[in-house]
N, C-alpha and C positions, 0 to 999 in steps of 0.2 A: 664257183671256186670256192667259196665258201664253206659249201656242204662237204667237197671234198678235205679242205684243211682240217676241219671238226671232226671228221672221220677219221682222218690220220691220228689227231688228239687222241680221240677217245680209244682207238686203235692201241696207240702207245701206253696211256694209262693203263686197258687190263693187262697188260705185259707186266709192267713193274710191280707188281704183289708177287708174283710168280718168280720170279728173277730175287725178290727180296727173300722168300718163305725157301727157293731150292739152295741158296746160299749157304746154308747153315747144315743142310742134310747132304746125307751120302746119297749116290746114286742107286737107284732100286736094280736097274736092271741094265747089263752089258749087250750091245749091238755086236754080233760077233762078225768077224771080216772073212763075210762068205762072199764066194764068186758072185752070187746074186746080189748082194749089197752093193758090191763094186761095180757091178751092170748097169744097177739102178740108178747109181749117182753119176756114171758116167752119161747115161741117157739122161739124165735129170739135168747135168752142164750143158751137153750140147743142147736140149731144149733152152735153157737160158739163153745161151749165147746167140742161138735162130733169133729168138724173141726181142733180144737187143739191136739185132743185125735190121730186123724187120721195121722195128718202132725208128731207127734211124733213118729206114729210106723215105718211112712217110715223114718224117719231121723236113726231109730234103723236098720231098713233095709236096709238102704244105708250105713250104717257103717258097717255091717256084710258083703256086697259086697264089700266095699274098702279091708277088710280084706281076704278074700276070692279068690280076683281077680288076685292074684301069677303074677303080671306083665304083664296081659293081657289089651292093654289099651282100646280095646274094653268094655270092663267089669269095666274098672275104670273109661271112660267116663260116661257108664250108670249110674254107683253109683253117680258119681260129677254131673249128670243131677237129679238125683232124689232128691239129698239135696237140689240142687237149686229149683227144684220144691217144695219142702217139705217147705222150708224159704217163696217162693213167696207167698204161701197158707197162710203161717202165716203172712205174713206181710196185705196180703189182709183181712184175717180174722180180725185184729186188726185195720185197716183203717176202714171197715165196721162199727166196732164197736164203734170206735172215731168219725165217721159221725154220726152216730145214737145218740150219747150223745149230739155233737154238737148242733145239730137240737133240741134237748130236752132241752138244757140248754137256746136258743135263743127263743123257743114259749113257754114253760112255763114263768108265771110271777116271780118276785125275791120276 
């Protein structure tokens, strides 16, 4: 868990200089609103929501596993790992969505 938190902090600190540098510059290029771009954004949105739905299902399954573990350390560890992986999946989905939004705001003119 400490490694994940450390990784998130380091990734966030790598993004900050980009934000400060691009705050003073004009956008370099403009992404045209072509049907292809809109289609890709729609597909990305669907994938994002499906990932969140699947992660929520895995969290519910892990909760049931916690309840039915009945003191078995192996089942408890498996349920704990399932929750961890589901949370990591949610974090990755949110970070990917944030990176796409960041790229869109940097490349689109104000």
